[in-house]
Residue, then its C-alpha position, 0 to 999 in steps of 0.5 A: x499499499x501507498x500511505x498518502x494524506x489530503x495535503x490541506x489537512x496540513x493547512x496552506x503553505x509554500x508549494x515546496x514547503x508542502x512537499x518537504x513537510x509531507x516526505x517528512x512526515x512519511x507519506x508516499x503520496x498525497x491529494x492536492x486541492x491546490x486552492x486549498x493548499x498552496x499559498x498564491x493559489x486562491x481559486x482555479x483560475x490562479x494557476x499557473x504555468x509556473x505554479x505547475x512547474x514548481x509542484x512537479x519539481x517539488x514534489x519529484x524531489x521529495x518523493x511524494x506521488x500525486x495520485x488524486x489532483x482535487x478538483x471537487x465541483x458540482x458536476x451534477x447541478x441541474x443549473x446550466x450555468x453552474x454545471x458548465x463551470x464545473x465542466x470547463x474547470x474539470x477540464x482545465x484541470x485534466x490539463x493541470x494533472x498531465x503537467x505535474x504527473x497526478x494520476x487522476x483528477x478528482x470530484x464528487x458529483x454535487x455539493x448540496x445534501x439531496x434527498x431522494x427526489x433531488x438525487x433522481x433530478x440531479x442524475x441526468x445532469x450528473x451524468x451529462x456533466x461527467x459525459x463531457x468531461x470524459x470526452x476531453x480526459x479520453x482526448x487528453x488521455x488522462x482520467x477523471x475519478x468520481x467519488x460516490x457519496x450516498x446524499x449525492x446523485x451517484x449515491x449507491x452501487x446501482x448509480x455507479x454501474x449505471x454511469x460507468x455503463x452509460x459512459x462506457x470508458x473504463x480507461x479514462x473514467x475511474x473512482x475514488x472508494x470513500x467507505x465513510x461516504x458510503x456508510x448511511x446506516x452504520x447500526x444497522x449495516x453488516x459492514x463485512x458483506x457491504x464493503x465486500x459487495x461493493x468492492x466486487x462490484x466496482x474494485x476494478x474501477x478503483x484508483x485510490x482510497x480515501x481513509x478516515x472515521x466518523x460516528x453521528x452524534x445524538x442529532x445525527x450530526x457527522x464527527x470525524x474521529x482518529x482512525x479506529x475510535x468510529x464506525x467504519x470496520x476495515x477489515x474486509x477493506x484490508x482484506x480485498x486490498x491485499x488480494x486485489x489491489x496491494x499497491x492501492x493509494x490510501x488517503x488520509x483525509x480529515x487528519x490532525x497532524x498532531x496525531x499524524x505519527x499514530x494514524x500513519x502506523x495505524x493505517x500500516x497495521x491494519x492495511x500491511x499484510x506483513 
């Protein structure tokens, strides 16, 4: 496994400083959302070729791979203007990802929390947005990776299968797997069976995994916690990784830098079959 982190959990800093820090902390990889992690970049429109070259050089120097170029957009929004902005921004980031040597451009498919009716309404617009971005990804020979989330239009195994079959381009449309974003009812879910079903049906699409843990408080509020202190059961996921994807990128999200070393040690313990 290649252990990485969502870089902006460490805050915003200069490009070279970030690459050195992540190396020093012991990460092999990082997810980069440029406006969130790098000083001098406050939006995707701020990105220059100079920034991209500095990122490529710094992360190569400090041997930190970039599996995910983060560009999380409101991709399925029914508002044509919002969706067009999402599509065009993702297309730009496909080019940027190639310049820095990232494996995929990662996005979810919505911003708001949607109810059942909202997800059904947004689904065709989501598919439209994905198809338009993947067409550009194929032209550039790079990859878009979509992340399923149970409160977004890409909310289920059925939705993932539908999108993958409709787009029909497994080489350029991939997936980011985040167990925490798929576990709506932790108290009622047989996680061993649930994760085996998810990974058995979508594992061939997965480029990276987000690793985090949480619980719901008495008001149903999502509360992030250190790994092993919440509701996620990673045993079935780890078993699948050992057998099917031993070189998977595992990217810690919602990480507290003060306990980074303990978190890295926990990930090695859980996911390293040796």
